[in-house]
C-alpha positions as CSV (number, residue, x, y, z in Angstrom):
1,M,-2.8,-16.4,26.5
2,L,-3.5,-17.5,23.0
3,N,-1.3,-20.1,21.3
4,F,0.0,-19.9,17.8
5,N,-2.8,-21.9,16.1
6,Q,-5.4,-19.7,17.9
7,K,-3.8,-16.5,16.7
8,L,-3.5,-17.9,13.1
9,E,-7.2,-18.8,13.2
10,K,-8.0,-15.3,14.3
11,Y,-5.8,-13.8,11.6
12,A,-7.5,-15.9,8.9
13,L,-10.9,-14.8,10.3
14,L,-9.8,-11.1,10.1
15,A,-8.8,-11.5,6.5
16,V,-12.2,-12.9,5.6
17,K,-14.5,-10.9,7.9
18,I,-12.7,-7.5,8.2
19,G,-10.4,-7.5,5.1
20,V,-12.4,-8.6,2.1
21,N,-15.6,-9.1,4.1
22,V,-16.8,-12.1,2.0
23,Q,-20.5,-12.1,1.4
24,P,-22.8,-15.2,0.7
25,G,-22.5,-16.2,-3.0
26,Q,-19.4,-14.1,-3.6
27,K,-16.2,-15.3,-5.3
28,L,-12.9,-14.7,-3.6
29,V,-9.5,-14.6,-5.4
30,V,-6.4,-15.2,-3.3
31,N,-3.0,-14.3,-4.6
32,A,-0.2,-15.8,-2.5
33,D,3.3,-17.3,-2.4
34,I,3.4,-21.1,-1.8
35,A,5.3,-20.3,1.5
36,S,1.9,-19.1,2.9
37,A,-0.1,-22.2,2.1
38,E,-0.8,-22.9,5.8
39,L,-2.6,-19.5,6.1
40,V,-4.2,-19.7,2.7
41,R,-5.9,-23.0,3.5
42,L,-7.3,-21.5,6.7
43,I,-8.6,-18.5,4.7
44,V,-10.2,-20.7,2.1
45,R,-12.1,-22.6,4.9
46,K,-13.2,-19.4,6.6
47,A,-14.3,-17.9,3.2
48,Y,-16.5,-21.0,2.4
49,E,-17.9,-20.9,6.0
50,A,-18.8,-17.3,5.3
51,G,-20.8,-18.3,2.2
52,A,-18.3,-17.9,-0.6
53,S,-19.4,-19.6,-3.9
54,L,-15.8,-20.1,-5.1
55,V,-12.4,-19.4,-3.7
56,K,-9.7,-19.3,-6.4
57,V,-6.1,-19.4,-5.3
58,N,-3.3,-18.2,-7.5
59,Y,0.0,-19.4,-6.0
60,S,3.4,-18.0,-6.9
61,D,6.9,-19.2,-6.0
62,E,9.7,-16.7,-5.4
63,I,12.3,-19.2,-6.6
64,V,10.4,-19.8,-9.8
65,T,10.0,-16.0,-10.2
66,R,13.8,-15.5,-9.8
67,T,14.6,-18.3,-12.2
68,R,12.4,-16.7,-14.9
69,Y,14.1,-13.3,-14.5
70,D,17.5,-15.1,-14.8
71,L,16.9,-17.5,-17.6
72,A,13.8,-16.5,-19.7
73,P,14.3,-14.8,-23.1
74,A,14.5,-11.1,-22.9
75,D,11.6,-10.5,-25.3
76,S,9.3,-12.6,-23.0
77,F,9.1,-9.7,-20.6
78,L,7.5,-7.7,-23.3
79,E,4.5,-10.1,-23.7
80,P,1.5,-8.7,-21.9
81,P,-0.3,-11.2,-19.6
82,K,-3.6,-10.5,-21.4
83,W,-5.2,-13.8,-20.4
84,Q,-4.6,-13.0,-16.7
85,A,-5.7,-9.4,-17.0
86,D,-9.0,-10.4,-18.8
87,E,-9.8,-13.0,-16.1
88,L,-9.2,-10.6,-13.2
89,E,-11.1,-7.7,-14.8
90,D,-14.0,-10.0,-15.5
91,L,-14.1,-11.3,-11.9
92,A,-13.8,-7.7,-10.6
93,R,-16.7,-6.5,-12.7
94,N,-18.8,-9.4,-11.5
95,G,-18.4,-8.8,-7.8
96,A,-15.5,-10.9,-6.8
97,A,-13.2,-9.9,-3.9
98,F,-9.4,-10.0,-4.0
99,L,-7.0,-10.8,-1.3
100,T,-3.2,-10.5,-1.6
101,I,-0.8,-12.2,0.9
102,V,2.6,-10.5,0.9
103,S,5.6,-12.7,1.8
104,A,8.3,-12.2,-0.8
105,N,12.0,-11.5,-0.1
106,P,12.6,-7.8,-0.5
107,D,15.9,-8.6,-2.2
108,L,14.4,-11.2,-4.5
109,L,15.5,-9.6,-7.8
110,N,18.8,-8.1,-6.5
111,G,21.3,-8.4,-9.4
112,V,18.7,-8.9,-12.1
113,D,19.0,-6.8,-15.3
114,P,16.9,-3.6,-14.4
115,G,15.7,-3.6,-18.0
116,R,14.0,-6.9,-17.6
117,I,12.3,-5.7,-14.4
118,A,11.2,-2.5,-16.0
119,N,9.8,-4.2,-19.1
120,N,7.8,-6.7,-17.1
121,Q,6.4,-4.1,-14.8
122,K,5.4,-1.8,-17.6
123,T,3.9,-4.5,-19.8
124,A,2.0,-6.1,-16.9
125,G,0.9,-2.7,-15.7
126,Q,-0.5,-1.8,-19.1
127,A,-2.4,-5.1,-19.3
128,M,-3.7,-4.8,-15.8
129,A,-4.8,-1.2,-16.1
130,G,-8.6,-1.9,-16.3
131,Y,-8.4,-4.3,-13.3
132,R,-6.4,-1.8,-11.3
133,E,-8.8,1.0,-12.0
134,L,-11.7,-1.1,-10.7
135,L,-9.8,-1.7,-7.5
136,M,-8.5,1.8,-7.0
137,G,-12.0,3.1,-7.5
138,N,-13.3,0.6,-4.9
139,H,-15.7,-1.0,-7.3
140,A,-14.6,-4.3,-5.9
141,S,-13.4,-5.3,-2.4
142,W,-9.7,-5.9,-2.0
143,S,-7.3,-6.4,0.9
144,G,-3.7,-7.2,1.6
145,L,-2.0,-8.9,4.6
146,A,1.4,-10.6,5.3
147,F,2.8,-14.0,5.9
148,P,6.4,-14.4,7.2
149,S,8.5,-16.4,4.7
150,P,11.9,-17.5,5.9
151,S,13.7,-15.2,3.4
152,W,11.7,-12.2,4.5
153,A,12.1,-13.0,8.2
154,A,15.9,-13.3,7.7
155,K,15.9,-9.8,6.2
156,V,13.9,-8.3,9.1
157,F,15.8,-10.1,11.9
158,P,19.3,-10.8,10.5
159,D,20.9,-11.0,14.0
160,A,18.5,-13.5,15.4
161,P,19.2,-17.3,15.2
162,A,17.9,-18.7,11.9
163,D,15.5,-21.0,13.7
164,Q,13.9,-18.1,15.6
165,Q,13.5,-15.5,12.7
166,V,10.1,-16.6,11.4
167,E,8.7,-16.9,15.0
168,L,9.8,-13.4,15.8
169,L,8.2,-12.0,12.6
170,W,5.0,-13.9,13.4
171,D,4.9,-12.4,16.9
172,A,5.3,-8.9,15.4
173,I,2.6,-9.5,12.8
174,F,0.1,-10.9,15.2
175,K,0.5,-7.9,17.5
176,A,0.3,-5.4,14.7
177,V,-3.0,-6.9,13.3
178,R,-4.5,-7.4,16.8
179,A,-4.7,-11.2,16.2
180,D,-3.2,-11.7,19.7
181,Q,-6.4,-10.2,21.3
182,E,-9.4,-12.2,22.4
183,D,-11.8,-10.3,20.1
184,P,-9.7,-8.9,17.2
185,I,-12.8,-8.0,15.2
186,E,-14.1,-5.8,17.9
187,A,-10.6,-4.3,18.3
188,W,-10.6,-3.4,14.6
189,H,-14.0,-1.8,14.7
190,L,-12.8,0.5,17.6
191,H,-9.6,1.3,15.8
192,L,-11.3,2.1,12.5
193,N,-13.8,4.4,14.3
194,R,-10.8,6.4,15.7
195,L,-9.4,6.8,12.2
196,K,-12.8,7.9,10.9
197,Q,-12.9,10.6,13.6
198,R,-9.5,11.8,12.4
199,C,-10.7,11.9,8.8
200,Q,-13.8,13.9,9.8
201,L,-11.7,16.5,11.6
202,L,-9.5,16.9,8.5
203,N,-12.4,17.0,6.1
204,D,-14.0,19.7,8.3
205,K,-10.8,21.7,8.1
206,S,-10.5,21.3,4.3
207,Y,-6.9,22.6,4.1
208,R,-5.8,24.0,0.8
209,K,-2.1,23.0,1.3
210,L,0.2,21.0,3.6
211,H,3.7,22.3,4.4
212,Y,6.2,19.7,5.6
213,T,9.5,20.5,7.3
214,A,12.1,18.0,8.7
215,P,15.8,17.3,8.2
216,G,16.2,17.1,4.4
217,T,12.6,18.0,3.8
218,D,10.9,21.3,3.0
219,L,7.9,20.5,0.9
220,T,4.5,22.2,0.2
221,I,1.7,20.1,-1.3
222,E,-1.5,21.6,-2.6
223,L,-4.6,19.4,-2.2
224,S,-7.2,18.8,-4.9
225,E,-10.3,20.9,-4.7
226,G,-13.0,18.6,-3.3
227,H,-10.4,16.2,-1.8
228,I,-11.6,13.7,0.8
229,W,-9.6,12.4,3.7
230,C,-10.1,8.6,3.9
231,Q,-8.8,5.6,5.9
232,A,-8.3,2.1,4.6
233,G,-11.8,1.0,5.7
234,A,-13.9,1.6,2.6
235,V,-17.1,0.4,0.9
236,N,-17.3,-1.2,-2.5
237,G,-19.7,-0.6,-5.4
238,Q,-22.4,-2.7,-3.7
239,N,-22.0,-0.6,-0.5
240,I,-20.3,-3.6,1.4
241,P,-17.5,-2.5,3.8
242,F,-14.0,-3.9,3.5
243,L,-10.5,-3.0,4.7
244,A,-7.8,-2.6,2.1
245,N,-4.8,-3.0,4.3
246,I,-4.2,-5.2,7.4
247,P,-2.7,-3.5,9.4
248,T,-3.4,0.2,8.9
249,E,-2.7,3.4,10.9
250,E,-3.0,6.0,8.1
251,V,-5.4,8.7,7.0
252,F,-4.8,9.8,3.4
253,T,-6.1,12.0,0.5
254,A,-5.3,13.2,-3.0
255,P,-2.8,15.9,-3.8
256,L,-3.3,18.2,-6.8
257,K,-1.1,16.7,-9.5
258,T,0.7,20.0,-10.2
259,G,0.7,21.2,-6.6
260,A,3.9,19.8,-5.0
261,N,7.0,22.1,-4.7
262,G,10.2,21.6,-2.7
263,T,12.3,18.7,-1.5
264,V,11.5,15.5,0.4
265,S,13.8,12.9,1.9
266,S,13.0,9.3,2.6
267,T,13.2,8.0,6.2
268,K,12.9,4.3,5.6
269,P,14.1,1.9,2.8
270,L,11.6,1.3,0.0
271,S,11.3,-2.2,-1.4
272,Y,10.3,-2.0,-5.1
273,G,10.6,-4.5,-7.9
274,G,12.6,-6.9,-5.8
275,N,15.2,-4.3,-4.9
276,I,15.8,-1.8,-2.1
277,I,15.9,2.0,-2.7
278,N,17.3,3.8,0.4
279,R,18.2,7.2,1.6
280,F,16.8,9.0,-1.4
281,T,15.6,12.6,-2.0
282,L,13.1,14.0,-4.5
283,T,12.9,17.6,-5.7
284,L,9.6,18.7,-7.2
285,E,8.5,21.7,-9.2
286,N,4.8,22.1,-10.1
287,G,4.2,18.6,-9.0
288,K,6.9,16.9,-11.1
289,V,10.1,15.2,-9.8
290,V,12.8,17.3,-11.5
291,A,15.8,16.0,-9.6
292,Y,16.5,13.0,-7.4
293,T,19.3,11.2,-5.5
294,A,19.7,7.8,-3.8
295,E,22.5,6.3,-1.8
296,E,21.2,2.8,-2.6
297,G,19.1,1.7,-5.6
298,L,19.4,4.8,-7.8
299,E,18.9,2.7,-11.0
300,T,15.7,1.2,-9.5
301,L,14.5,4.7,-8.6
302,T,15.2,5.8,-12.1
303,T,13.2,2.9,-13.4
304,L,10.2,3.7,-11.1
305,L,10.2,7.4,-12.1
306,S,10.3,6.6,-15.8
307,M,7.5,4.0,-15.8
308,D,5.2,6.6,-17.4
309,E,4.4,10.3,-17.3
310,G,2.4,10.0,-14.0
311,A,5.1,8.1,-12.2
312,S,7.0,11.3,-11.4
313,Y,4.0,13.0,-9.8
314,F,2.3,12.3,-6.4
315,G,-1.0,10.4,-6.1
316,E,-1.4,10.2,-2.4
317,V,-0.7,12.1,0.8
318,A,-0.9,10.1,4.0
319,L,-0.5,11.1,7.7
320,V,0.7,8.6,10.3
321,P,1.8,9.7,13.8
322,Y,5.4,8.6,14.7
323,H,4.0,7.1,18.0
324,S,1.9,4.5,16.3
325,P,2.1,0.8,17.3
326,I,4.1,-0.3,14.3
327,S,6.6,2.6,14.7
328,E,7.0,2.0,18.4
329,S,7.8,-1.7,17.7
330,G,11.2,-0.4,16.3
331,I,11.0,-3.1,13.6
332,L,11.9,-2.2,10.0
333,Y,9.8,-4.6,7.9
334,F,11.1,-3.9,4.4
335,T,7.6,-4.0,3.0
336,T,5.4,-1.0,2.4
337,L,2.4,-2.8,3.8
338,Y,3.9,-2.5,7.3
339,D,6.5,0.3,7.0
340,E,3.9,2.8,5.6
341,N,2.0,2.4,8.9
342,A,5.0,3.6,10.9
343,S,5.5,6.8,9.1
344,C,3.9,9.7,7.2
345,H,4.3,8.8,3.5
346,L,3.6,9.9,0.0
347,A,2.9,7.9,-3.1
348,L,4.3,8.3,-6.6
349,G,1.8,7.5,-9.3
350,A,-1.9,7.0,-9.5
351,A,-4.4,8.8,-7.2
352,Y,-7.4,7.0,-5.8
353,A,-10.6,8.1,-7.4
354,F,-12.5,7.8,-4.1
355,T,-10.4,10.5,-2.5
356,L,-12.2,13.1,-4.5
357,Q,-15.8,14.1,-4.1
358,G,-17.8,12.3,-6.8
359,G,-14.5,10.8,-8.1
360,I,-15.8,7.2,-8.3
361,A,-18.4,8.2,-10.9
362,M,-15.9,10.2,-13.0
363,S,-14.1,9.1,-16.2
364,K,-10.3,9.2,-16.4
365,E,-10.6,12.4,-18.4
366,Q,-12.8,14.0,-15.8
367,L,-10.4,12.9,-13.0
368,A,-7.5,14.4,-14.9
369,E,-9.3,17.7,-15.3
370,K,-9.7,17.8,-11.5
371,G,-5.9,17.4,-11.0
372,M,-6.0,13.7,-10.1
373,N,-2.8,12.0,-11.2
374,Q,-2.9,8.8,-13.3
375,S,-0.2,6.2,-13.8
376,L,0.4,2.5,-14.1
377,V,2.1,2.6,-10.7
378,H,1.2,3.6,-7.1
379,V,4.2,3.3,-4.9
380,D,4.3,4.6,-1.3
381,F,7.5,5.8,0.3
382,M,8.1,6.7,3.9
383,M,9.2,10.3,4.8
384,G,7.9,10.8,8.4
385,S,10.2,11.1,11.4
386,P,10.2,12.3,15.0
387,E,11.4,15.7,13.7
388,M,8.6,16.1,11.2
389,N,6.4,19.2,11.5
390,I,3.4,19.7,9.2
391,D,1.3,22.9,8.9
392,G,-2.2,22.9,7.4
393,I,-2.7,26.0,5.2
394,T,-6.3,27.2,5.1
395,K,-8.0,28.7,2.1
396,D,-7.3,32.2,3.4
397,G,-3.6,31.5,3.8
398,N,-3.4,30.9,7.6
399,A,-1.0,28.2,8.8
400,E,-2.3,25.8,11.6
401,P,-0.1,23.2,13.3
402,L,-1.1,19.8,12.2
403,F,1.9,17.7,13.2
404,R,4.6,18.6,15.7
405,N,7.7,16.4,16.3
406,G,6.2,13.6,14.4
407,D,2.8,13.5,16.1
408,W,-0.6,15.1,15.8
409,A,-0.4,18.7,17.2
């Protein structure tokens, strides 16, 4: 049985070898909270051992972040971080890889003036648009994984003794990412091959629409002509493979921007902008959200939907069986990185260019003509459940069972 340090070593190795897949001579940018320094140092070592020419670490601090939101002048949230955006875009264009370590408290900005949060997100989103387009088009390698900070662990395991919360979250993370196995890299290769086979089946079917039914949900989504079902394992502009999310259980594609009609209900809380949105519904006509409700976080949901024109349209359709490892753990993680892999989900905002045939080589205008949504945001929310049924609608109008009772039919 592996001890904690052995699992942590394997986790760091997964980040470098499977996640961003660092190549000799490549630069790596790591974005992380200072709480995760122990893991970051291991990743830096593994990256240099893999041949990285430079590992640049950008640390943040959730206490410093909260202090800024509480005390900084209001107009400071309207200043675009151009210097940061220019650096990241230059690194992305020149072949760097990007690793984000998620560890923040889901309630970090609870009580902060929503206007400050919205202004900062919109201003930063506009400044970072070029960098995000490079990543969403897979021109550069990028990946995300998690580190259990005390504040996050307390949110996930509120009933556990305080001195056991972080350990419990570590155990759950190590199991979910297969770092508790003797050869996690081989385990990931086998898992990704299974997801590739599922994508191939769906691409062969080439459904025109998907019809979702579940308590509180009756939704039809038309898929883009030439859509491609993908999984989180991808290749960058230099044809080097990488894995965008660790863990991952999903297969996903692009909806037609104007093709969603009906109502969908969330099944898990959504952590967005340091606040929780929970038990919400969206009603769509011709792709656009025209009505919405939320029992918790309505103001935050309003902010999200009004970020720009594309924020009220879908950019991703993702299928995850209810009986997946993360779902069966019974743990609510309060972070999309994990919760999206326990449930079918949709994303508000931008579509991924690589989910359309020839999309990576298209301009923004060409993608828009093909019905691919564009936005400053891309926010996944969970809507799958054990009661979820999904039919695939063929081009000749026939309905075929795709999901029954939350699992592949």
